[in-house]
C-alpha positions in Angstrom: 0.1 -0.1 0.0 1.4 3.3 -1.0 2.0 6.0 1.7 -0.6 8.8 1.9 0.5 12.1 0.3 1.2 14.7 2.8 1.0 18.6 2.2 3.7 20.7 3.8 2.5 23.9 5.5 4.4 26.2 8.0 1.5 26.8 10.6 -1.7 24.9 10.9 -4.5 26.7 13.1 -7.3 24.2 13.9 -10.6 26.5 14.5 -11.8 29.4 12.9 -13.3 31.5 15.7 -12.0 34.5 17.2 -8.7 33.1 18.6 -7.8 31.0 15.6 -8.5 33.8 13.0 -6.8 36.6 15.1 -3.8 34.3 15.3 -3.8 33.7 11.5 -3.9 37.4 11.0 -1.2 38.3 13.2 1.1 35.6 11.7 0.4 37.2 8.3 1.3 40.6 9.8 4.7 38.8 11.1 5.5 37.6 7.6 4.4 34.0 7.9 3.0 33.4 4.5 2.0 29.6 4.6 -0.7 29.6 7.4 -3.8 27.4 7.0 -6.9 27.8 9.1 -9.1 24.5 9.3 -12.6 24.4 10.7 -15.2 21.6 10.7 -18.1 24.2 10.0 -19.2 25.2 6.5 -18.4 28.9 7.4 -15.7 30.4 9.3 -16.2 32.8 12.2 -16.8 30.4 15.3 -19.7 31.0 17.7 -20.2 34.9 17.0 -21.9 33.9 13.7 -25.1 32.8 15.4 -25.0 35.4 18.3 -27.3 38.1 17.1 -26.9 40.4 19.9 -24.4 43.5 19.9 -21.5 44.1 22.0 -18.7 42.4 19.8 -15.8 44.1 18.5 -15.2 47.2 20.6 -11.7 46.4 21.7 -10.6 44.9 18.5 -12.4 47.1 15.8 -13.2 50.1 18.0 -16.9 49.8 17.4 -19.8 47.9 18.6 -20.8 44.9 16.2 -23.6 42.2 16.2 -22.0 38.6 16.5 -22.5 38.0 12.9 -21.0 41.3 11.7 -18.0 40.6 13.8 -17.5 37.1 12.5 -17.7 38.6 9.0 -15.1 41.1 9.8 -12.7 38.7 11.2 -13.2 36.5 8.1 -12.8 39.6 5.6 -9.7 40.5 7.5 -8.2 37.1 7.4 -8.8 37.0 3.6 -7.2 40.4 3.2 -4.0 39.2 4.8 -3.9 36.2 2.5 -4.9 33.6 5.2 -6.0 30.3 3.5 -9.2 29.1 5.3 -10.3 25.5 4.8 -14.1 24.6 5.9 -15.4 21.5 6.4 -12.1 19.9 7.6 -12.7 17.8 10.7 -9.5 17.0 12.8 -9.2 13.2 13.2 -5.7 12.8 14.9 -2.2 14.5 15.2 0.7 12.1 14.9 4.1 13.9 15.7 3.7 16.9 13.1 1.1 15.3 10.8 -2.7 16.4 11.2 -5.2 14.1 9.6 -8.6 15.6 8.5 -11.8 14.2 7.3 -12.9 16.5 4.2 -15.6 16.4 1.8 -13.1 15.0 -0.7 -11.8 12.5 1.7 -9.0 11.9 4.3 -6.2 14.5 3.8 -2.9 14.8 5.7 -0.9 18.0 6.4 2.5 18.3 8.1 3.0 21.7 10.0 6.1 22.9 11.6 3.7 24.6 14.3 0.1 23.9 15.1 -2.5 25.9 17.2 -5.3 24.4 18.5 -8.2 26.8 18.8 -10.9 24.3 19.0 -13.3 26.3 21.1 -15.7 25.0 23.9 -19.2 23.5 24.0 -22.1 23.8 26.4 -22.7 20.6 28.5 -25.8 19.0 27.2 -28.6 17.3 29.1 -27.0 14.0 28.7 -24.2 15.0 30.9 -26.2 16.9 33.6 -28.2 13.7 35.0 -31.5 15.4 34.2 -34.2 12.9 34.2 -37.5 12.7 32.0 -38.4 12.1 28.5 -36.3 12.3 25.4 -37.2 14.9 22.8 -35.7 16.9 20.0 -36.9 20.0 21.5 -34.2 19.5 24.3 -31.4 21.9 22.9 -28.4 24.1 24.2 -28.1 27.8 23.7 -25.8 27.5 20.7 -28.5 25.1 18.9 -31.1 27.7 19.9 -29.1 30.6 18.3 -28.4 28.6 15.2 -32.2 28.0 14.7 -33.1 31.6 15.3 -30.1 33.6 13.7 -28.9 31.3 11.0 -32.3 29.5 10.1 -34.8 32.2 11.1 -37.1 29.7 12.9 -38.2 29.3 16.4 -37.9 25.7 17.6 -40.7 25.8 20.0 -43.0 28.4 21.4 -42.5 28.4 25.2 -39.1 27.3 26.9 -37.5 26.7 30.1 -33.8 27.7 30.4 -31.6 25.5 32.7 -28.5 27.5 33.9 -27.9 31.1 34.8 -24.5 31.9 33.4 -24.0 34.7 30.9 -24.9 32.6 28.0 -28.3 31.8 29.7 -29.2 35.4 29.7 -28.2 35.4 26.0 -30.6 32.7 25.6 -33.3 34.9 27.0 -32.7 37.6 24.7 -32.7 35.1 21.6 -35.8 33.7 22.9 -37.2 37.2 23.0 -36.0 38.0 19.4 -37.8 34.9 18.4 -40.8 35.4 19.9 -40.5 32.4 22.3 -41.9 32.9 25.7 -39.6 32.0 28.7 -41.6 30.3 31.4 -38.6 30.2 33.9 -34.9 30.1 34.3 -33.6 27.2 36.7 -30.3 27.1 38.6 -29.1 24.4 40.9 -26.7 26.6 43.0 -28.1 28.9 45.7 -27.4 31.9 43.5 -27.3 32.7 39.9 -24.0 32.3 38.1 -23.9 35.9 37.0 -24.1 39.3 38.8 -26.9 39.2 41.3 -28.6 42.2 40.1 -29.3 40.4 36.7 -32.0 38.2 38.8 -34.4 41.1 39.8 -33.7 42.8 36.3 -34.7 39.7 34.3 -37.8 39.1 36.5 -38.9 42.7 36.4 -38.0 43.5 32.8 -38.2 40.2 30.9 -41.0 38.7 33.2 -39.0 35.6 33.6 -39.1 33.8 37.1 -35.8 32.6 38.2 -35.6 29.6 40.6 -32.2 29.0 42.4 -31.3 26.2 44.7 -33.4 23.7 42.8 -32.7 20.2 44.1 -34.2 17.8 41.3 -35.3 18.4 37.7 -37.6 16.3 35.6 -38.7 16.9 31.8 -42.3 15.8 31.6 -44.3 14.7 28.6 -45.5 12.0 26.4 -43.4 10.3 23.4 -41.2 13.1 22.1 -43.5 15.9 23.1 -42.6 18.0 26.2 -45.4 19.2 28.4 -43.4 20.8 31.0 -40.7 20.6 33.6 -41.0 19.6 37.4 -38.7 21.0 39.7 -38.1 20.0 43.6 -37.1 22.8 45.9 -37.0 22.7 49.7 -39.0 19.5 49.3 -41.6 21.0 47.3 -42.5 20.0 43.7 -43.5 22.7 41.2 -44.7 21.9 37.5 -43.8 24.5 34.7 -45.5 24.3 31.6 -43.4 24.4 28.2 -42.6 22.9 25.2 -39.0 23.2 24.9 -36.0 23.1 27.2 -32.8 24.9 26.9 -29.4 23.9 28.4 -27.1 26.7 28.8 -23.8 27.2 30.0 -21.3 24.6 31.9 -18.9 25.0 29.1 -16.2 22.4 28.4 -13.1 22.7 26.3 -13.3 20.7 22.9 -10.9 18.4 24.4 -11.1 14.8 22.7 -8.2 15.6 20.4 -6.2 17.4 23.3 -6.8 14.3 25.6 -5.7 11.7 22.8 -3.0 13.3 20.8 -1.6 16.1 22.9 0.8 15.3 25.9 0.2 16.2 29.4 -3.6 16.6 29.5 -5.1 18.3 32.4 -8.1 16.1 33.4 -9.1 18.8 35.9 -10.0 21.2 33.3 -10.4 19.0 30.4 -7.5 20.7 28.3 -3.8 20.7 28.0 -1.4 22.3 30.2 0.3 25.2 28.5 3.0 27.7 29.3 2.9 31.5 29.5 3.4 31.3 25.8 0.4 28.9 25.2 2.8 26.2 24.3 2.2 22.5 25.3 5.0 20.1 26.2 5.0 19.1 22.6 7.0 22.4 21.7 5.4 22.3 18.0 2.0 22.4 19.5 0.1 25.4 21.0 -3.4 25.9 22.5 -5.4 28.9 22.9 -8.9 30.5 23.3 -11.6 28.6 24.9 -10.0 25.1 24.3 -8.0 26.1 27.4 -10.8 26.5 30.0 -14.3 26.8 28.5 -16.0 30.1 27.6 -14.6 33.5 27.8 -15.7 36.5 25.7 -14.7 36.7 22.1 -12.5 39.6 22.6 -10.3 37.7 25.2 -10.1 35.0 23.0 -9.1 37.3 20.1 -6.3 38.8 22.1 -5.2 35.5 23.1 -5.0 34.0 19.8 -2.7 37.1 18.8 -0.5 36.5 21.7 -0.1 32.8 20.9 0.5 33.9 17.3 3.6 36.1 18.3 4.8 33.3 20.5 4.6 30.9 17.4 6.5 33.3 15.2 9.2 33.6 17.8 9.4 29.6 18.2 9.9 29.4 14.3 12.5 32.0 14.2 14.5 30.8 17.1 13.6 27.3 18.0 15.0 25.9 21.4 14.3 22.9 23.7 11.5 23.4 26.2 12.2 23.3 29.9 9.2 23.7 32.0 8.1 23.7 35.6 4.2 22.8 36.4 2.3 25.0 38.6 0.3 22.7 41.0 -3.1 24.1 41.7 -5.4 23.5 44.6 -8.7 21.4 44.0 -10.8 24.6 44.6 -9.3 26.0 41.4 -11.1 25.0 38.1 -8.4 26.1 35.8 -5.4 28.3 35.6 -3.3 29.8 32.6 -0.4 29.4 32.5 -0.3 25.9 34.1 3.4 25.6 33.2 6.3 27.8 33.3 8.8 27.9 30.5 12.1 28.5 32.2 13.7 30.1 29.0 10.9 32.7 28.2 9.8 35.9 30.2 8.2 35.1 33.4 4.1 35.3 33.1 2.9 39.0 33.6 -0.2 37.6 35.0 -1.7 34.2 36.4 -5.5 33.9 35.3 -7.8 31.4 37.2 -11.3 30.5 37.8 -12.9 28.9 40.9 -15.5 26.0 41.0 -17.7 28.1 43.2 -18.2 31.4 45.1 -15.1 31.7 46.9 -13.9 34.0 49.9 -10.5 33.2 51.3 -6.7 33.6 50.8 -4.8 32.1 47.8 -1.1 31.3 48.7 1.6 31.1 46.0 4.4 28.7 47.5 7.8 28.3 45.9 9.4 25.2 47.3 7.0 25.3 50.0 7.9 28.9 50.8 5.2 31.5 50.7 6.1 34.0 48.0 2.8 35.8 47.4 -0.6 36.0 49.4 -3.7 37.1 47.5 -7.2 37.9 49.0 -9.7 36.1 47.0 -13.5 37.1 46.9 -14.6 35.5 43.7 -17.7 34.0 41.9 -17.5 31.2 39.5 -18.3 33.2 36.3 -15.5 35.5 36.8 -11.7 35.3 36.3 -9.4 36.1 39.0 -6.2 37.8 37.6 -2.9 37.7 39.8 0.3 39.6 39.2 3.1 37.1 38.8 5.5 36.7 41.9 8.8 38.3 41.8 10.9 35.2 42.0 13.2 33.4 39.8 12.0 29.6 39.1 14.5 27.0 38.4 14.5 23.5 36.9 13.4 21.1 39.8 11.5 23.9 41.7 7.9 23.3 43.1 5.3 26.1 42.5 1.9 25.5 44.1 -1.2 27.6 44.3 -3.1 26.9 47.7 -6.5 28.1 48.5 -7.4 28.8 52.3 -11.0 29.3 52.9 -12.3 31.5 55.7 
């Protein structure tokens, strides 16, 4: 059997959302000509393509834009800089420096000097949340809702219940309002919404959406595939909420299947790969940036993270070197942190960014070989990142760096 033909390129970027496209644009500006962006979707632009609300583009393009306009601007800018975009390319595996894709024309192989995985994140669906009840095609995520409404201009149902209370959950409320879908309730299992507290009375007052927190149990009721409503239990009391559709929102997880199988040093705690301050994995040819690192952040943060990763990729191509790292060991209270590795031959991180699993009030200790080098007061909620200045200490090979949380 003949060996498969392999196409050689300089940089492969997998994912055509804000982080992937901004990285490609920046690499082109830096003089890298053979940059190819692959994406499994038919169109580039990522999640903003079906976010019909405004609020995009202010930091990047200095004006407010809707999600589709923002995605179009990114794609147009990439084309203007000579970036090659390859839609409908699904990454199957990475073996050393060869990427294998499934495409409409069959299996194709590319050999890249550097690869940036900007795979994005996905909402956790009903199947992973242990919510019982009937199965129905009218049980969807916010992303699916937005595709129905903004891409296909149709409402999948008339009356919905939203499960979750993160930022994307409130985006689901606005999408439903845009489509003429009544929202019967928002349901949250935690004792408070996973956004700023004032949003609860605001939604209840202006959008007329009741918000139930501290919900102990959820059952989707109905017959066959037709939803009749949702039963919730709170404080031992059951309440039936009539609806014909259910939207599961938030609880974002990185698209980590390729990271887990084909990228070394997978971090099971945050379902992503450990990276240095330059977004480099322990395979020095593979970088990870954007929401593939931790779940959902806003588009502009992914945009600038992709740009920074591109600069690191360009530097690594200009001056390749062995990679020497020291891991940052994180307390179990921390959901994720970036960086999670320290590249000993690169500039120290300016900042450490992390997020906690739940509302947190206490002290975070940074330890170097068991010695406290920084103490930070923490008063955080799960949906917000905590950004710490990097401690002013040199780290050497064999050192141990720990982040230890002490609750009040």
